[in-house]
C-alpha positions as CSV (number, residue, x, y, z in Angstrom):
1,M,-29.4,52.5,-40.4
2,Q,-28.0,56.0,-40.5
3,R,-31.5,57.5,-40.3
4,T,-32.3,55.3,-37.2
5,Q,-29.1,56.5,-35.5
6,S,-29.8,60.2,-36.2
7,T,-33.4,59.8,-35.0
8,M,-32.2,58.2,-31.8
9,L,-29.6,60.9,-31.2
10,A,-32.2,63.6,-31.9
11,R,-34.5,62.0,-29.3
12,L,-31.6,61.8,-26.8
13,A,-30.9,65.5,-27.3
14,R,-34.4,66.4,-26.2
15,V,-34.3,64.4,-22.9
16,N,-34.1,66.5,-19.7
17,P,-30.5,66.3,-18.5
18,T,-31.5,66.6,-14.9
19,A,-33.8,63.7,-15.2
20,V,-31.1,61.6,-16.8
21,F,-28.6,62.5,-14.1
22,L,-31.0,61.6,-11.3
23,A,-32.1,58.3,-13.0
24,T,-28.5,57.3,-13.6
25,L,-27.5,58.3,-10.0
26,A,-30.4,56.1,-8.6
27,F,-29.3,53.2,-10.9
28,V,-25.7,53.5,-9.7
29,L,-26.7,53.6,-6.1
30,V,-28.9,50.6,-6.4
31,A,-26.0,48.8,-8.3
32,L,-23.5,49.7,-5.6
33,F,-25.8,48.4,-2.8
34,A,-26.9,45.3,-4.6
35,P,-25.1,42.2,-3.6
36,G,-22.1,40.9,-5.5
37,I,-22.7,39.7,-9.0
38,V,-26.1,41.4,-9.4
39,G,-24.6,44.9,-8.6
40,G,-21.6,44.2,-10.8
41,A,-23.8,43.1,-13.7
42,M,-25.8,46.3,-13.3
43,L,-22.6,48.4,-13.4
44,L,-21.4,46.5,-16.5
45,A,-24.7,47.1,-18.2
46,L,-24.4,50.8,-17.4
47,A,-20.8,50.7,-18.8
48,L,-22.1,49.1,-22.0
49,G,-24.6,51.9,-22.4
50,L,-21.9,54.4,-21.8
51,V,-19.7,52.8,-24.5
52,A,-22.6,52.9,-27.0
53,L,-23.0,56.6,-26.3
54,L,-19.3,57.3,-26.3
55,V,-18.9,55.6,-29.7
56,R,-21.8,57.7,-31.2
57,T,-20.5,61.0,-29.9
58,W,-16.7,60.5,-30.2
59,P,-16.2,62.5,-33.4
60,V,-17.8,65.7,-32.0
61,Q,-16.1,65.7,-28.6
62,P,-13.0,67.7,-27.9
63,P,-9.9,65.7,-26.8
64,A,-10.2,66.8,-23.1
65,T,-13.8,65.5,-23.0
66,R,-12.7,62.3,-24.6
67,V,-10.1,61.7,-21.9
68,V,-12.6,62.4,-19.0
69,R,-15.2,60.1,-20.6
70,L,-12.6,57.3,-21.0
71,L,-11.4,57.8,-17.4
72,M,-15.0,57.5,-16.1
73,L,-15.6,54.4,-18.2
74,V,-12.4,52.7,-16.8
75,L,-13.5,53.6,-13.3
76,L,-17.0,52.2,-13.8
77,I,-15.7,49.0,-15.3
78,T,-13.1,48.7,-12.5
79,A,-15.9,49.2,-9.9
80,A,-18.0,46.5,-11.6
81,L,-15.2,44.0,-11.7
82,V,-14.2,44.6,-8.1
83,K,-17.9,44.1,-7.1
84,I,-18.1,40.9,-9.0
85,F,-14.8,39.4,-7.9
């Protein structure tokens, strides 16, 4: 399992950051404009992916970065819940 995780992280490190940013931005915009529960579910799916990434990278992040990432996660989940309810 450890080898699979390190392989996945190595592949993620080679991805173009600009492409990831633009793809994520497009996904968030679609989720925000999608109606009710569909958009909320998309935002929650994005939050789930962010949690998975945050868990994997937590040990190597400085405390200030951890705080910012947790804040962004809370904001994303709040936006998803507001959209759903």
